[in-house]
Every structure is written in C-alpha cells, then in structure tokens.
C-alpha positions as CSV (number, residue, x, y, z in Angstrom):
1,M,122.5,10.4,51.7
2,N,122.7,8.8,55.2
3,N,126.2,7.9,54.1
4,I,127.4,11.6,54.0
5,G,126.4,12.0,57.2
6,E,127.9,9.1,59.0
7,I,131.5,10.4,57.6
8,I,130.7,14.0,58.5
9,S,130.0,12.1,62.2
10,D,133.3,9.8,62.0
11,F,135.5,13.1,61.0
12,E,133.5,15.8,63.7
13,G,136.6,16.0,65.5
14,I,139.2,16.9,62.9
15,I,136.7,19.3,60.6
16,G,135.7,21.3,64.1
17,A,139.9,21.3,64.7
18,L,140.7,22.7,61.4
19,L,137.9,25.6,61.5
20,G,139.3,26.4,64.4
21,V,142.5,27.0,63.0
22,I,141.1,28.5,60.3
23,V,138.8,30.6,62.2
24,T,141.6,32.0,64.7
25,L,144.4,32.5,61.2
26,I,141.9,35.0,60.1
27,L,141.3,36.6,63.6
28,T,145.1,37.1,63.8
29,H,145.7,38.6,60.7
30,I,143.0,41.1,60.8
31,L,144.0,41.9,64.5
32,K,147.6,42.6,63.6
33,H,146.4,45.0,60.4
34,F,144.1,46.4,62.8
35,G,145.7,50.1,64.0
36,A,145.2,53.6,62.6
37,I,148.5,56.1,61.4
38,K,148.1,59.0,63.6
39,F,149.3,62.3,62.8
40,Y,150.7,65.1,65.5
41,I,151.5,68.2,63.9
42,V,154.8,69.7,66.6
43,G,155.4,72.2,64.5
44,F,154.4,74.7,61.4
45,E,155.8,77.5,59.9
46,I,155.8,79.3,56.0
47,N,158.5,81.8,55.5
48,F,157.6,84.4,52.6
49,I,160.8,85.7,51.1
50,S,161.1,88.9,49.2
51,D,163.7,91.1,47.5
52,N,165.5,93.8,49.6
53,D,166.7,97.2,48.6
54,D,169.8,96.5,50.8
55,W,171.3,93.5,48.5
56,G,169.6,90.7,50.4
57,T,166.5,89.2,51.5
58,N,163.7,89.6,53.7
59,I,162.4,87.1,55.1
60,N,158.4,87.4,56.5
61,S,157.5,89.6,54.6
62,S,154.1,90.6,53.3
63,K,152.1,87.4,51.3
64,N,151.2,89.7,48.4
65,E,155.3,90.7,47.5
66,A,156.8,87.9,48.2
67,M,158.9,86.2,45.5
68,Q,159.4,82.8,47.2
69,A,158.6,81.0,49.9
70,E,160.0,78.2,52.6
71,I,157.5,75.9,54.6
72,Q,158.7,73.9,56.9
73,S,157.1,71.1,59.3
74,Q,158.1,68.8,62.1
75,I,155.5,66.0,62.4
76,E,155.6,63.1,64.6
77,I,153.3,59.7,63.4
78,Y,152.5,57.2,64.9
79,N,151.5,53.4,63.4
80,G,149.7,51.8,66.0
81,A,149.5,48.3,63.8
82,E,151.6,45.4,64.6
83,I,152.7,45.2,62.0
84,P,155.3,48.1,59.4
85,K,153.4,50.2,57.2
86,V,154.3,52.4,54.4
87,L,153.2,55.7,53.5
88,R,154.1,57.2,50.0
89,E,153.1,59.8,47.9
90,I,154.0,62.4,50.3
91,E,153.1,65.8,49.5
92,F,152.7,69.7,50.6
93,C,148.9,70.5,49.4
94,F,147.8,74.0,49.3
95,Y,144.7,74.8,49.3
96,K,142.0,78.1,48.4
97,N,139.2,77.1,51.2
98,T,138.2,73.0,49.7
99,N,140.1,73.4,46.2
100,L,143.4,72.4,45.5
101,I,145.6,74.8,44.2
102,V,148.9,73.2,44.2
103,S,151.2,70.3,45.6
104,V,154.7,69.8,46.1
105,T,157.0,66.8,47.3
106,P,159.3,68.0,50.5
107,D,162.6,67.4,51.5
108,D,163.5,65.7,54.3
109,K,166.0,67.5,56.1
110,A,167.4,64.8,58.1
111,T,169.3,64.1,54.9
112,E,170.7,67.6,54.4
113,E,174.6,68.1,53.3
114,Y,176.0,71.3,52.9
115,A,178.4,71.7,50.2
116,K,180.8,75.2,49.8
117,F,178.3,76.5,48.1
118,G,175.1,75.6,49.4
119,Y,173.4,72.2,50.0
120,Y,171.7,69.2,49.3
121,R,168.6,67.3,50.4
122,D,166.6,64.4,48.9
123,M,163.2,64.6,48.5
124,L,160.7,61.9,50.9
125,F,159.3,59.9,48.8
126,N,157.8,57.2,51.2
127,I,158.5,57.2,55.4
128,N,158.6,53.0,56.8
129,L,156.5,53.4,59.8
130,P,157.9,50.4,62.2
131,S,154.8,48.6,64.5
132,K,153.6,50.3,67.5
133,Q,156.1,53.4,67.2
134,I,156.2,57.2,66.7
135,I,158.5,58.6,64.5
136,D,159.6,61.9,64.4
137,I,160.6,63.9,60.6
138,N,161.2,67.1,59.5
139,L,160.1,68.2,56.3
140,I,161.0,71.4,54.1
141,K,160.3,72.8,50.6
142,F,161.6,75.9,49.2
143,L,158.9,77.0,46.7
144,N,160.5,78.8,43.6
145,E,159.0,82.0,42.1
146,E,155.8,79.8,39.9
147,E,155.2,78.0,42.8
148,T,154.8,81.1,45.1
149,K,152.7,82.9,43.0
150,Q,149.8,79.6,43.3
151,V,150.3,79.6,47.0
152,K,150.1,83.3,47.9
153,K,146.5,82.5,46.6
154,C,146.3,79.7,49.0
155,N,144.8,80.0,52.6
156,R,145.8,76.3,54.1
157,V,148.2,73.4,53.5
158,Y,147.8,69.9,54.3
159,L,150.0,67.1,54.2
160,E,148.8,64.0,52.5
161,A,149.9,60.3,51.7
162,K,148.6,57.3,50.6
163,D,149.2,53.9,52.6
164,H,150.8,50.8,51.2
165,N,146.6,49.9,50.7
166,G,146.3,53.4,49.0
167,K,144.2,54.5,52.1
168,F,144.5,58.2,51.3
169,Y,145.5,60.3,55.0
170,K,145.0,63.8,55.3
171,A,146.6,66.3,58.2
172,L,146.2,70.0,58.2
173,L,149.6,71.7,58.7
174,G,148.4,75.0,59.0
175,E,146.8,78.1,57.7
176,F,148.0,81.5,56.4
C-alpha cells in the first residue's frame, strides 16, 4: 500500500497534467456542441383553390369549396452552435387542435426549374446549417385533392424536423 502512494506522489505532476488535458477536451467538445437551432417565420400563406366556371381556377376560395391547396412559407433558421448541423425529415404537419391529421414533405422553391409545359422542384429532405449563421429557405407544396380533403379538417400547420441527433423541432407556421 505504501508503494502505491509513493508512485502516485512521484507522478503527481504528470497525472495532474493529463487530467487537465482530458477535462479541457471534454469541456471544449461540450461547448462547441452547445447552441440552439432557432426558427423565424418570415412569411406564411395557404391558398385554397377551386374550379371556376370561367375555364380557370379560383385562388383563395373558401376552405370548404377548395379542391386543391398550395402552401408557401419563408423561414430563417439559425444554428447557434459552433459546429454545422443537419435537419432531416422536414415536413409540413397539419393539426386539428393537437391531433396530427396529415403531413407532407415540402418542396424547395430555390430548385425550381421551368420547362416548356410546367415546372419541377426538388423535395426538401435535409437542410445543412452552417455554424453561427442564419439561412433563408423558401418552401412550397401543392396539395392534391386527397391531401386537401384532410387539410380542410385542420386549423393550424407546423414545420417539423429532426436534427442529426434525433432531437425533434416544431415551429408553428400559421393558423387558418
């Protein structure tokens, strides 16, 4: 027992230095990952679309008469951590009070390409968030007739996503 005490006292400086380095590395790792992801809703619009008698469509018709719907949102997302983060499984989620009715994956308006007879947009599957920066994204989704039937039962819409660790984020886009 006496020998162990002597060995520790002989290497006291080395053990203290190693413990100091280990504690510093752990604290640096924790502090770099510390920082919240914040959502700022800049704009939100939902248009209910119905057929019109004049060979066209009627945008912003009443919710009950709508055959289709289009949702648009402009969102700023801030990553407060010192490391880049990723948001995955991004969805527009439609709720009636607290019950989830339907969820859809939005399209990224920045990828919009026009062709001769229409346009194409990429679905938004993930967002890369640089460290200590804010990014601006424009989301849009055209809902088909079946999805619109479900949305007409709802009264609010959220943007929901998960980060790289599986943490769940939910931001209220608006009520209608």
